[in-house]
Each structure stands twice: as C-alpha cells, then as structure tokens.
Backbone bond lengths (Angstrom), bond angles and torsions (degrees), N, CA, C in turn:
res aa  C-N    CA-C-N  psi(-1)  N-CA   C-N-CA  omega(-1)  CA-C   N-CA-C  phi
1 M - - - 1.448 - - 1.588 109.53 -
2 E 1.291 115.36 135.27 1.490 117.16 173.55 1.484 109.47 -118.48
3 K 1.404 115.35 145.54 1.326 121.53 -179.24 1.509 107.48 -135.10
4 Q 1.292 120.35 136.68 1.539 120.72 -176.82 1.542 102.90 -95.00
5 L 1.379 110.82 134.77 1.445 123.33 -176.75 1.530 108.98 -130.43
6 T 1.229 117.18 151.92 1.463 118.64 169.54 1.543 107.79 -74.78
7 P 1.310 118.89 164.35 1.475 118.96 177.82 1.516 110.29 -56.29
8 G 1.271 121.07 -47.32 1.476 123.64 175.85 1.451 117.49 -54.26
9 E 1.339 116.01 -42.54 1.462 120.23 177.86 1.534 111.35 -71.31
10 A 1.292 117.89 -35.38 1.486 126.62 173.22 1.518 109.64 -57.25
11 F 1.331 116.70 -46.37 1.401 124.97 -174.39 1.613 107.69 -69.17
12 A 1.345 114.57 -41.31 1.452 117.82 179.53 1.452 110.16 -67.99
13 D 1.339 119.10 -33.82 1.450 124.00 177.12 1.561 110.77 -68.48
14 F 1.237 113.57 -40.79 1.473 125.08 175.01 1.471 110.90 -55.25
15 L 1.357 118.46 -48.85 1.441 122.05 -176.66 1.567 109.62 -62.91
16 R 1.330 114.59 -43.04 1.444 119.46 176.00 1.502 111.21 -59.77
17 W 1.378 116.44 -50.63 1.388 122.94 -174.86 1.578 113.53 -62.08
18 V 1.333 116.06 -43.75 1.369 121.02 -177.05 1.564 115.68 -57.82
19 H 1.324 111.41 -30.60 1.433 115.28 175.27 1.473 111.79 -86.97
20 E 1.345 123.55 -45.14 1.401 126.85 -176.09 1.558 112.50 -67.20
21 S 1.275 115.21 -29.84 1.514 122.23 -179.43 1.580 112.96 -79.35
22 G 1.296 118.40 -12.39 1.431 122.02 -175.64 1.476 113.87 86.01
23 T 1.360 119.59 -4.18 1.383 122.72 179.33 1.505 117.39 -58.24
24 W 1.345 115.02 -32.44 1.417 121.44 -174.05 1.523 110.66 -64.31
25 G 1.331 116.67 -33.69 1.533 119.56 177.34 1.522 113.35 -66.90
26 N 1.438 118.01 -20.88 1.456 117.63 -173.93 1.466 108.14 -99.98
27 L 1.342 120.14 6.05 1.502 121.76 178.89 1.497 109.18 -88.13
28 E 1.359 112.36 151.62 1.446 118.37 176.27 1.510 108.79 -82.73
29 I 1.293 118.91 162.76 1.427 124.66 -175.20 1.549 111.20 -54.18
30 K 1.428 113.46 -44.72 1.461 119.30 178.33 1.552 109.44 -58.88
31 E 1.243 118.09 -43.30 1.492 120.54 -177.29 1.514 110.37 -67.74
32 R 1.377 116.89 -39.01 1.478 119.46 177.72 1.569 106.89 -64.88
33 N 1.267 119.55 -44.25 1.452 120.62 -179.81 1.489 113.08 -60.87
34 R 1.318 120.12 -35.62 1.395 123.52 -179.73 1.577 108.79 -64.90
35 I 1.307 116.13 -42.84 1.453 124.49 179.66 1.620 109.33 -68.04
36 I 1.268 115.63 -44.02 1.494 121.50 -178.54 1.531 107.10 -61.79
37 T 1.391 114.36 -45.71 1.413 117.68 -178.82 1.520 114.34 -64.34
38 A 1.292 114.99 -34.09 1.584 122.03 178.85 1.586 102.72 -69.98
39 R 1.283 118.34 -45.21 1.470 116.97 -177.61 1.497 115.03 -58.29
40 R 1.442 109.56 -40.72 1.470 117.28 178.27 1.565 110.42 -65.66
41 D 1.328 116.21 -40.57 1.427 117.84 177.17 1.499 115.46 -69.28
42 A 1.302 117.57 -30.87 1.411 121.73 173.89 1.554 113.55 -64.53
43 A 1.263 111.85 -29.32 1.483 118.25 176.48 1.549 117.22 -80.68
44 G 1.371 109.70 -7.70 1.412 116.57 174.81 1.468 116.09 72.66
45 K 1.360 119.43 22.72 1.480 123.99 -170.36 1.592 109.55 -79.50
46 R 1.247 115.13 -18.76 1.603 116.21 -174.51 1.550 105.20 -117.16
47 G 1.211 121.53 9.15 1.491 120.28 -179.83 1.518 114.24 78.45
48 I 1.399 115.43 9.30 1.360 121.14 175.07 1.533 115.60 -100.84
49 V 1.315 120.58 133.36 1.435 121.82 -179.23 1.536 109.15 -95.43
50 L 1.368 116.99 133.00 1.451 121.65 174.80 1.439 105.84 -76.58
51 Q 1.335 116.47 114.88 1.504 125.65 -177.71 1.470 108.41 -83.40
52 N 1.329 116.68 157.78 1.489 124.37 -176.87 1.596 109.30 -62.81
53 T 1.306 114.52 -38.04 1.455 118.44 -179.33 1.593 111.11 -61.72
54 R 1.311 114.69 -36.60 1.465 118.52 176.71 1.535 111.50 -63.34
55 I 1.351 109.15 -51.38 1.492 117.67 -179.30 1.543 107.38 -55.44
56 K 1.300 118.18 -49.45 1.440 121.88 -175.31 1.570 106.68 -60.65
57 S 1.242 121.29 -42.75 1.495 123.86 177.20 1.484 114.14 -54.09
58 I 1.409 112.47 -50.28 1.458 120.69 -179.24 1.567 110.53 -62.79
59 L 1.320 115.75 -46.76 1.415 115.95 -178.61 1.589 113.59 -68.98
60 N 1.277 118.55 -32.33 1.433 120.70 173.21 1.462 113.59 -67.99
61 D 1.401 119.82 -34.33 1.394 125.40 -174.79 1.516 110.82 -76.70
62 Y 1.268 115.87 -39.57 1.553 119.95 -170.83 1.424 117.08 -111.56
63 A 1.356 119.91 -14.21 1.461 124.92 178.54 1.518 114.17 -148.60
64 P 1.304 117.86 52.21 1.499 120.27 -175.55 1.548 112.33 -62.47
65 D 1.240 117.42 -29.51 1.458 120.19 -177.60 1.562 109.58 -83.80
66 R 1.296 121.59 -16.02 1.408 124.96 -177.28 1.504 112.49 -91.41
67 Y 1.364 117.22 -39.34 1.445 119.61 -175.29 1.522 107.32 -122.14
68 E 1.379 112.21 146.09 1.432 121.86 172.81 1.481 108.20 -121.95
69 F 1.312 122.40 107.62 1.442 126.50 -171.40 1.548 105.94 -89.36
70 R 1.293 117.31 114.43 1.418 124.30 178.02 1.525 109.89 -113.78
71 E 1.312 115.68 136.77 1.445 119.72 175.93 1.548 108.40 -114.71
72 T 1.255 114.78 131.69 1.522 118.13 178.41 1.536 113.39 -129.87
73 V 1.217 114.73 150.56 1.438 125.05 -179.77 1.541 103.34 -127.93
74 I 1.294 115.13 124.55 1.487 119.16 177.14 1.528 110.11 -116.37
75 L 1.249 114.11 122.06 1.491 123.00 175.20 1.505 109.72 -91.25
76 K 1.290 112.47 123.76 1.518 119.59 175.30 1.518 107.01 -102.76
77 D 1.307 115.10 104.48 1.415 119.81 -177.00 1.533 112.16 -98.25
C-alpha cells in the first residue's frame, strides 16, 4: 500500500516508526543525535526550520525501503 505524505508528515511517521520498529536501538549515538536534533528543529524550538532536503536525507539514510521521496513541480499555464 502506498500513501502520499507531505515531507513533515513523513518525518513524523519516521519518528514513530524508528522507535516502534526497533531500529532506534541499532543506531549509533551520532545517528540518534542527528534524528533528535532534526526532531527539535521540526518543533521550531530554536528558530530553525527543518527543510525538505534534510528530511529527504534522513529518510534515505535510515529507511530507504520505507519511504520514496519525490519532488514535483507543476506548471499551470
């Protein structure tokens, strides 16, 4: 089954999945810190916005078989 998500929705799903799947326990401290920092940035607590390119990088690095990040541009002529 495929479901279309926004990058923010996909990141929220990833955060849930990374813990529920047991993947979190297999990550190194540096990898966990990368995800924790991105989660904090997504919440906007430091005035930093979590950009789509960063979300894409995290999804591709930690769950490439679960997420397919597509970028589209639609021209309305």
